[in-house]
Jmol script that loads the backbone (N, CA, C; Angstrom):
load data "model"
ATOM      1  N   UNK A   1     -43.782  42.917 -13.398  1.00  0.00           N
ATOM      2  CA  UNK A   1     -43.308  42.352 -14.645  1.00  0.00           C
ATOM      3  C   UNK A   1     -44.428  41.515 -15.276  1.00  0.00           C
ATOM      4  N   UNK A   2     -44.617  41.637 -16.550  1.00  0.00           N
ATOM      5  CA  UNK A   2     -45.658  40.903 -17.263  1.00  0.00           C
ATOM      6  C   UNK A   2     -45.214  39.471 -17.543  1.00  0.00           C
ATOM      7  N   UNK A   3     -46.165  38.544 -17.442  1.00  0.00           N
ATOM      8  CA  UNK A   3     -45.855  37.161 -17.785  1.00  0.00           C
ATOM      9  C   UNK A   3     -46.168  36.915 -19.255  1.00  0.00           C
ATOM     10  N   UNK A   4     -45.600  35.878 -19.797  1.00  0.00           N
ATOM     11  CA  UNK A   4     -45.828  35.592 -21.213  1.00  0.00           C
ATOM     12  C   UNK A   4     -47.277  35.166 -21.435  1.00  0.00           C
ATOM     13  N   UNK A   5     -47.773  35.388 -22.629  1.00  0.00           N
ATOM     14  CA  UNK A   5     -49.160  35.025 -22.927  1.00  0.00           C
ATOM     15  C   UNK A   5     -49.355  33.514 -22.869  1.00  0.00           C
ATOM     16  N   UNK A   6     -48.354  32.745 -23.234  1.00  0.00           N
ATOM     17  CA  UNK A   6     -48.454  31.285 -23.181  1.00  0.00           C
ATOM     18  C   UNK A   6     -48.667  30.825 -21.749  1.00  0.00           C
ATOM     19  N   UNK A   7     -47.895  31.354 -20.826  1.00  0.00           N
ATOM     20  CA  UNK A   7     -48.022  30.977 -19.424  1.00  0.00           C
ATOM     21  C   UNK A   7     -49.392  31.397 -18.882  1.00  0.00           C
ATOM     22  N   UNK A   8     -49.877  32.548 -19.288  1.00  0.00           N
ATOM     23  CA  UNK A   8     -51.191  33.017 -18.852  1.00  0.00           C
ATOM     24  C   UNK A   8     -52.281  32.027 -19.251  1.00  0.00           C
ATOM     25  N   UNK A   9     -52.292  31.599 -20.515  1.00  0.00           N
ATOM     26  CA  UNK A   9     -53.328  30.685 -20.987  1.00  0.00           C
ATOM     27  C   UNK A   9     -53.194  29.296 -20.377  1.00  0.00           C
ATOM     28  N   UNK A  10     -51.986  28.866 -20.082  1.00  0.00           N
ATOM     29  CA  UNK A  10     -51.787  27.568 -19.448  1.00  0.00           C
ATOM     30  C   UNK A  10     -52.319  27.558 -18.020  1.00  0.00           C
ATOM     31  N   UNK A  11     -52.354  28.693 -17.363  1.00  0.00           N
ATOM     32  CA  UNK A  11     -52.787  28.773 -15.974  1.00  0.00           C
ATOM     33  C   UNK A  11     -54.298  28.956 -15.819  1.00  0.00           C
ATOM     34  N   UNK A  12     -55.016  29.166 -16.901  1.00  0.00           N
ATOM     35  CA  UNK A  12     -56.471  29.318 -16.805  1.00  0.00           C
ATOM     36  C   UNK A  12     -57.104  27.995 -16.377  1.00  0.00           C
ATOM     37  N   UNK A  13     -58.155  28.033 -15.579  1.00  0.00           N
ATOM     38  CA  UNK A  13     -58.820  26.788 -15.160  1.00  0.00           C
ATOM     39  C   UNK A  13     -59.523  26.131 -16.340  1.00  0.00           C
ATOM     40  N   UNK A  14     -59.743  24.827 -16.217  1.00  0.00           N
ATOM     41  CA  UNK A  14     -60.429  24.073 -17.270  1.00  0.00           C
ATOM     42  C   UNK A  14     -61.865  24.581 -17.419  1.00  0.00           C
ATOM     43  N   UNK A  15     -62.358  24.562 -18.630  1.00  0.00           N
ATOM     44  CA  UNK A  15     -63.730  24.997 -18.903  1.00  0.00           C
ATOM     45  C   UNK A  15     -64.683  23.876 -18.493  1.00  0.00           C
ATOM     46  N   UNK A  16     -65.760  24.224 -17.795  1.00  0.00           N
ATOM     47  CA  UNK A  16     -66.707  23.231 -17.289  1.00  0.00           C
ATOM     48  C   UNK A  16     -68.109  23.472 -17.848  1.00  0.00           C
ATOM     49  N   UNK A  17     -68.876  22.384 -17.939  1.00  0.00           N
ATOM     50  CA  UNK A  17     -70.258  22.438 -18.414  1.00  0.00           C
ATOM     51  C   UNK A  17     -71.101  23.242 -17.424  1.00  0.00           C
ATOM     52  N   UNK A  18     -71.986  24.077 -17.938  1.00  0.00           N
ATOM     53  CA  UNK A  18     -72.859  24.890 -17.089  1.00  0.00           C
ATOM     54  C   UNK A  18     -73.909  24.059 -16.362  1.00  0.00           C
ATOM     55  N   UNK A  19     -74.262  22.889 -16.902  1.00  0.00           N
ATOM     56  CA  UNK A  19     -75.299  22.062 -16.272  1.00  0.00           C
ATOM     57  C   UNK A  19     -74.729  21.049 -15.285  1.00  0.00           C
ATOM     58  N   UNK A  20     -73.782  20.214 -15.747  1.00  0.00           N
ATOM     59  CA  UNK A  20     -73.313  19.109 -14.900  1.00  0.00           C
ATOM     60  C   UNK A  20     -71.945  19.348 -14.273  1.00  0.00           C
ATOM     61  N   UNK A  21     -71.175  20.303 -14.770  1.00  0.00           N
ATOM     62  CA  UNK A  21     -69.873  20.600 -14.196  1.00  0.00           C
ATOM     63  C   UNK A  21     -68.730  19.785 -14.767  1.00  0.00           C
ATOM     64  N   UNK A  22     -69.024  18.901 -15.719  1.00  0.00           N
ATOM     65  CA  UNK A  22     -67.978  18.089 -16.351  1.00  0.00           C
ATOM     66  C   UNK A  22     -67.069  18.984 -17.191  1.00  0.00           C
ATOM     67  N   UNK A  23     -65.794  18.618 -17.288  1.00  0.00           N
ATOM     68  CA  UNK A  23     -64.847  19.384 -18.082  1.00  0.00           C
ATOM     69  C   UNK A  23     -65.233  19.310 -19.554  1.00  0.00           C
ATOM     70  N   UNK A  24     -65.254  20.457 -20.215  1.00  0.00           N
ATOM     71  CA  UNK A  24     -65.612  20.550 -21.624  1.00  0.00           C
ATOM     72  C   UNK A  24     -64.345  20.740 -22.440  1.00  0.00           C
ATOM     73  N   UNK A  25     -64.234  19.985 -23.531  1.00  0.00           N
ATOM     74  CA  UNK A  25     -63.075  20.140 -24.401  1.00  0.00           C
ATOM     75  C   UNK A  25     -63.127  21.509 -25.059  1.00  0.00           C
ATOM     76  N   UNK A  26     -62.038  22.240 -24.964  1.00  0.00           N
ATOM     77  CA  UNK A  26     -61.984  23.573 -25.564  1.00  0.00           C
ATOM     78  C   UNK A  26     -61.488  23.477 -26.997  1.00  0.00           C
ATOM     79  N   UNK A  27     -62.212  24.083 -27.887  1.00  0.00           N
ATOM     80  CA  UNK A  27     -61.845  24.094 -29.295  1.00  0.00           C
ATOM     81  C   UNK A  27     -61.565  25.526 -29.722  1.00  0.00           C
ATOM     82  N   UNK A  28     -60.686  25.690 -30.682  1.00  0.00           N
ATOM     83  CA  UNK A  28     -60.255  27.026 -31.087  1.00  0.00           C
ATOM     84  C   UNK A  28     -61.379  27.859 -31.688  1.00  0.00           C
ATOM     85  N   UNK A  29     -62.319  27.224 -32.369  1.00  0.00           N
ATOM     86  CA  UNK A  29     -63.340  27.984 -33.075  1.00  0.00           C
ATOM     87  C   UNK A  29     -64.741  27.805 -32.485  1.00  0.00           C
ATOM     88  N   UNK A  30     -64.839  27.263 -31.277  1.00  0.00           N
ATOM     89  CA  UNK A  30     -66.150  27.007 -30.677  1.00  0.00           C
ATOM     90  C   UNK A  30     -66.228  27.597 -29.278  1.00  0.00           C
ATOM     91  N   UNK A  31     -67.421  27.975 -28.880  1.00  0.00           N
ATOM     92  CA  UNK A  31     -67.643  28.551 -27.559  1.00  0.00           C
ATOM     93  C   UNK A  31     -68.756  27.799 -26.846  1.00  0.00           C
ATOM     94  N   UNK A  32     -68.588  26.494 -26.705  1.00  0.00           N
ATOM     95  CA  UNK A  32     -69.591  25.680 -26.030  1.00  0.00           C
ATOM     96  C   UNK A  32     -69.606  25.998 -24.543  1.00  0.00           C
ATOM     97  N   UNK A  33     -70.788  25.986 -23.950  1.00  0.00           N
ATOM     98  CA  UNK A  33     -70.904  26.170 -22.505  1.00  0.00           C
ATOM     99  C   UNK A  33     -71.489  24.928 -21.851  1.00  0.00           C
ATOM    100  N   UNK A  34     -71.881  23.938 -22.667  1.00  0.00           N
ATOM    101  CA  UNK A  34     -72.416  22.683 -22.155  1.00  0.00           C
ATOM    102  C   UNK A  34     -71.704  21.522 -22.824  1.00  0.00           C
ATOM    103  N   UNK A  35     -71.564  20.408 -22.105  1.00  0.00           N
ATOM    104  CA  UNK A  35     -70.934  19.223 -22.676  1.00  0.00           C
ATOM    105  C   UNK A  35     -71.882  18.577 -23.696  1.00  0.00           C
ATOM    106  N   UNK A  36     -71.364  17.610 -24.424  1.00  0.00           N
ATOM    107  CA  UNK A  36     -72.165  16.969 -25.465  1.00  0.00           C
ATOM    108  C   UNK A  36     -73.358  16.210 -24.887  1.00  0.00           C
ATOM    109  N   UNK A  37     -73.190  15.629 -23.704  1.00  0.00           N
ATOM    110  CA  UNK A  37     -74.293  14.881 -23.090  1.00  0.00           C
ATOM    111  C   UNK A  37     -75.445  15.815 -22.713  1.00  0.00           C
ATOM    112  N   UNK A  38     -75.125  16.931 -22.075  1.00  0.00           N
ATOM    113  CA  UNK A  38     -76.168  17.864 -21.627  1.00  0.00           C
ATOM    114  C   UNK A  38     -76.840  18.591 -22.782  1.00  0.00           C
ATOM    115  N   UNK A  39     -76.095  18.893 -23.815  1.00  0.00           N
ATOM    116  CA  UNK A  39     -76.681  19.608 -24.953  1.00  0.00           C
ATOM    117  C   UNK A  39     -77.324  18.654 -25.954  1.00  0.00           C
ATOM    118  N   UNK A  40     -77.208  17.339 -25.674  1.00  0.00           N
ATOM    119  CA  UNK A  40     -77.771  16.298 -26.542  1.00  0.00           C
ATOM    120  C   UNK A  40     -77.309  16.476 -27.981  1.00  0.00           C
ATOM    121  N   UNK A  41     -76.019  16.734 -28.126  1.00  0.00           N
ATOM    122  CA  UNK A  41     -75.407  16.920 -29.436  1.00  0.00           C
ATOM    123  C   UNK A  41     -74.749  15.631 -29.874  1.00  0.00           C
ATOM    124  N   UNK A  42     -74.937  15.268 -31.120  1.00  0.00           N
ATOM    125  CA  UNK A  42     -74.263  14.111 -31.680  1.00  0.00           C
ATOM    126  C   UNK A  42     -72.916  14.584 -32.215  1.00  0.00           C
ATOM    127  N   UNK A  43     -71.864  13.898 -31.792  1.00  0.00           N
ATOM    128  CA  UNK A  43     -70.515  14.272 -32.176  1.00  0.00           C
ATOM    129  C   UNK A  43     -69.982  13.235 -33.151  1.00  0.00           C
ATOM    130  N   UNK A  44     -69.611  13.654 -34.335  1.00  0.00           N
ATOM    131  CA  UNK A  44     -69.061  12.772 -35.350  1.00  0.00           C
ATOM    132  C   UNK A  44     -67.569  13.042 -35.492  1.00  0.00           C
ATOM    133  N   UNK A  45     -66.723  12.214 -34.847  1.00  0.00           N
ATOM    134  CA  UNK A  45     -65.285  12.445 -34.914  1.00  0.00           C
ATOM    135  C   UNK A  45     -64.732  12.182 -36.306  1.00  0.00           C
ATOM    136  N   UNK A  46     -63.671  12.869 -36.637  1.00  0.00           N
ATOM    137  CA  UNK A  46     -63.035  12.704 -37.931  1.00  0.00           C
ATOM    138  C   UNK A  46     -62.037  11.555 -37.936  1.00  0.00           C
ATOM    139  N   UNK A  47     -61.536  11.186 -36.777  1.00  0.00           N
ATOM    140  CA  UNK A  47     -60.519  10.159 -36.672  1.00  0.00           C
ATOM    141  C   UNK A  47     -61.124   8.863 -36.144  1.00  0.00           C
ATOM    142  N   UNK A  48     -60.882   7.719 -36.816  1.00  0.00           N
ATOM    143  CA  UNK A  48     -61.420   6.440 -36.322  1.00  0.00           C
ATOM    144  C   UNK A  48     -60.877   6.063 -34.947  1.00  0.00           C
ATOM    145  N   UNK A  49     -59.641   6.430 -34.639  1.00  0.00           N
ATOM    146  CA  UNK A  49     -59.086   6.089 -33.322  1.00  0.00           C
ATOM    147  C   UNK A  49     -59.801   6.867 -32.230  1.00  0.00           C
ATOM    148  N   UNK A  50     -60.157   8.116 -32.490  1.00  0.00           N
ATOM    149  CA  UNK A  50     -60.894   8.889 -31.501  1.00  0.00           C
ATOM    150  C   UNK A  50     -62.276   8.290 -31.301  1.00  0.00           C
ATOM    151  N   UNK A  51     -62.870   7.787 -32.366  1.00  0.00           N
ATOM    152  CA  UNK A  51     -64.185   7.158 -32.276  1.00  0.00           C
ATOM    153  C   UNK A  51     -64.140   5.978 -31.322  1.00  0.00           C
ATOM    154  N   UNK A  52     -63.119   5.145 -31.418  1.00  0.00           N
ATOM    155  CA  UNK A  52     -63.017   3.991 -30.526  1.00  0.00           C
ATOM    156  C   UNK A  52     -62.775   4.434 -29.089  1.00  0.00           C
ATOM    157  N   UNK A  53     -61.991   5.472 -28.872  1.00  0.00           N
ATOM    158  CA  UNK A  53     -61.745   5.980 -27.519  1.00  0.00           C
ATOM    159  C   UNK A  53     -63.015   6.589 -26.951  1.00  0.00           C
ATOM    160  N   UNK A  54     -63.782   7.326 -27.760  1.00  0.00           N
ATOM    161  CA  UNK A  54     -64.998   7.979 -27.310  1.00  0.00           C
ATOM    162  C   UNK A  54     -66.059   6.951 -26.927  1.00  0.00           C
ATOM    163  N   UNK A  55     -66.217   5.910 -27.745  1.00  0.00           N
ATOM    164  CA  UNK A  55     -67.205   4.869 -27.443  1.00  0.00           C
ATOM    165  C   UNK A  55     -66.836   4.090 -26.195  1.00  0.00           C
ATOM    166  N   UNK A  56     -65.555   3.862 -25.951  1.00  0.00           N
ATOM    167  CA  UNK A  56     -65.115   3.171 -24.747  1.00  0.00           C
ATOM    168  C   UNK A  56     -65.431   4.006 -23.515  1.00  0.00           C
ATOM    169  N   UNK A  57     -65.228   5.314 -23.581  1.00  0.00           N
ATOM    170  CA  UNK A  57     -65.487   6.192 -22.447  1.00  0.00           C
ATOM    171  C   UNK A  57     -66.981   6.236 -22.107  1.00  0.00           C
ATOM    172  N   UNK A  58     -67.828   6.178 -23.105  1.00  0.00           N
ATOM    173  CA  UNK A  58     -69.278   6.236 -22.878  1.00  0.00           C
ATOM    174  C   UNK A  58     -69.763   4.956 -22.206  1.00  0.00           C
ATOM    175  N   UNK A  59     -69.204   3.805 -22.598  1.00  0.00           N
ATOM    176  CA  UNK A  59     -69.648   2.518 -22.066  1.00  0.00           C
ATOM    177  C   UNK A  59     -69.247   2.323 -20.625  1.00  0.00           C
ATOM    178  N   UNK A  60     -68.229   3.011 -20.140  1.00  0.00           N
ATOM    179  CA  UNK A  60     -67.760   2.825 -18.759  1.00  0.00           C
ATOM    180  C   UNK A  60     -68.632   3.499 -17.794  1.00  0.00           C
TER     181      UNK A  60
END
end "model"
wireframe off; spacefill off
backbone 0.3
color backbone group
């Protein structure tokens, strides 16, 4: 019996950076294979609340 497509995608393992192994955020229109730190990419969030959360995570 076939499982639903939703259940299939929920069971896939988290995507990881090819260099450091850190979990990479999956985006619908992007195919990143490295995290922002390893690719030395500057990320400009659209939401001010995400900006504060992102800066807190970096400082820890």
